[in-house]
C-alpha positions, 0 to 999 in steps of 0.5 A: 916372687919373680920367675926363674926365667923371664922371656926367651920367647916362651916356656914352650920352646924351653920345653923342646930344648930351647929356641931353634936356630934360624933357617936361611934368609931370602937369597935375593930377588925371587919370583913366586905365585904366592908370597906369604908374609909371616911364618906362624900358624896362619901363614903355615896353614895357608901354605900347607893347604895351598900346596895340598891343593896344587903341588905345582904352585910356587910359594915363598914364605918370608919371616922376620925371626923364625917360624913360630916366633910370635903368638903361634909359639907363645899362646895358652895352648887352647885348640878351642874352635871357639867363637867369642866375637860379636855375632851381632856385628857379623849380622850387620853384613850377613845373616843368622844362618851365615853366622851359625855356619861360621861358628860351626866351621870354627868348631870343626877346626879342632878335629881338622887340626888333630887330623893333620897332626896325625897325618903329618906325625906331629907330636904336639901333646894334643889331647881332647878336653873340655873347656871349663869357665868358672864363676867365683861370685854372684855377678860372674855366675849371672854372666855364666848363665847368660852365656849359656842362654846366648849359646842356646839361642844361637843354636849351639848344639845342646850336647856341646855345652853344659852348665854345672852346679858349684858342687859339680864344678868343684869335683872337676877342679877345686876352685876357691869360692866356686859358684858354678861352671860352664863347660864347652865340649869338643876342644883340645889342649896343645903344646903350641911350639910343638905344633907350629914347628911340626907344621913348619917342617911339614910345609918344608917337606912339601917343597915350600921354602921358609926364608927366616931372618928376612924383615919386610919393609913394604907390601904393595901390589905384586911386590914384597920388599925385604931387607934381603931382596924382593919377592915378586908375586901376583898374590901376597898374603899378610899373615902377621897377626899381632905384629901387623902394626910393625909394617909401614902404613899398617900401624893403626890397622890391628892393635897388638894387645899384650897377653902374658903367662906364667908356668909353675914347677911340676906339681907333686902327685899329692897336690894334684890329688888335692886340686883334681883337674883330672880331665885336663880341662882348659880353664878360664873364669868369668872375670872381666879381665879374664884368665886362661890356664891349662894343665900341661903334659908334665903336670905344670900349670900355666896361667895367662892374662892381659897384664899390661895390656898395650904398649904405646905406639903399638910397640911389641915386647922384646923376645917375650920378656914381661914386666915383674908387675905382670908376673905378680898379677898372674900369680895372684890370679893363680893363687886366688883361684887355686890357693893350693898352689901358693908355695909353688915356684914359678919357672918361666914367664913370658908374653906376646901380642895378639891382633885386635881389629877396631870392632874386635872381630876377626877377618880373612880376605883377598882383594882381587884388584891388588892381589893382597890377602890377609887373615888374623885379628883373632883376638886370642882364638888363633890356634884354631881360627888360623886353620880355618883361615888357611883353608879359606885363603886357599879357596880365595887364592885358587878362585873357588866359590865354596862354603868357606869363602861365603862365611861372614868374616870373609872380606869384611872391612873394618875401620882403623884404630885412633891415632895415639895417644887415644889408642893407649888411653882407650885400651888402658882405661878399658882394662882399668875399668875392668879391674875395678869392676872385678874388684867390686864384684869380688867384694860382694856386688851381686850384679855385673858392674856398670863400669864394665859396660862403660869399658866395652863402649869405650873401645867397641869391645 
């Protein structure tokens, strides 16, 4: 079964009346104190906090499409404040206390984002919810228990996380063959496009111009060259996340990993009663290939996953259109976890890209010599992490030494991805191994498949 609509950026825009019209492009050569490349969450949060700190600072934002065209308007709506990167990798250049401080700063972004939406009167369907990760076989349950123990070992507060029995998990959401659940409290559900468009409007009200339809040709010290003119600024922030590989000389910096979603028709009340999900939890599972879902404002279900994980040469999709095979795969995940949904119509399918550094760990920074800063490589946690990026970049740009600028993700150096075809082979091999590992575990393997460990070593995941 295919989707009624495929692409057109995302369902989230259909939900608010369709893809927006364009703002005016760069009018020619301009000068600014700060030029921000990319008008998604990262760029907009940076502009917002900079302008709050100094209303006189001149900011110019340039965007190839429209504000929120990328992952900011296509994601799964998980305002999580989560931390799923490798703590051990951050330890290599930091301390245990530093990693714990970073994790707590990430968790605090949920309240910060909600506070800004309230102050700026941004209606983004935000409600505070739990995150529920479920296990549907013995191997997944073992990983779930290890995840809980790992969190406690890193001083994650006991009140933030809870292990659930199979029975208690099923009371929340009627997942097929559920073996147990892991709850993280203090998260939120959001309508992504509403958030990014509301944030863009708030930034404009503060006097920051957003130049759309403006493609960046090159970024160098003090100068951003576009197809519409040149922006000269002593500080330049690259806020392009999954689209970074499209900038000349940046193709191997961050890998654009595909992620796709489907959304159902609204569910009737009787079906919701059968499924439960009354807490509107953000829902994921412990499969190696992983999935992510939410119950929307209007009573639909979104289901997301990798699909075809990577396009050769770091290419990206065309306005969110995804493959029929990906739609079928996501529907299969949905009906495997929730067989009650097998007769539902799929109203929309779409995809986007997220940025993945070579060590799969996010970074933010500012090079003092060149004046070029960056943030991203969120590996799927950008809704919340981008907020912390914006506040951190504000402090770095203004030259303030703060708790944020001392966190271990600041100014980390990561090696580049391998040239093609090694990138393509590595990523596709990893996800093929994950798929086989998941199949073996679902068939009865009572421990984590060794193939998953091989997959992780293959790409440094």
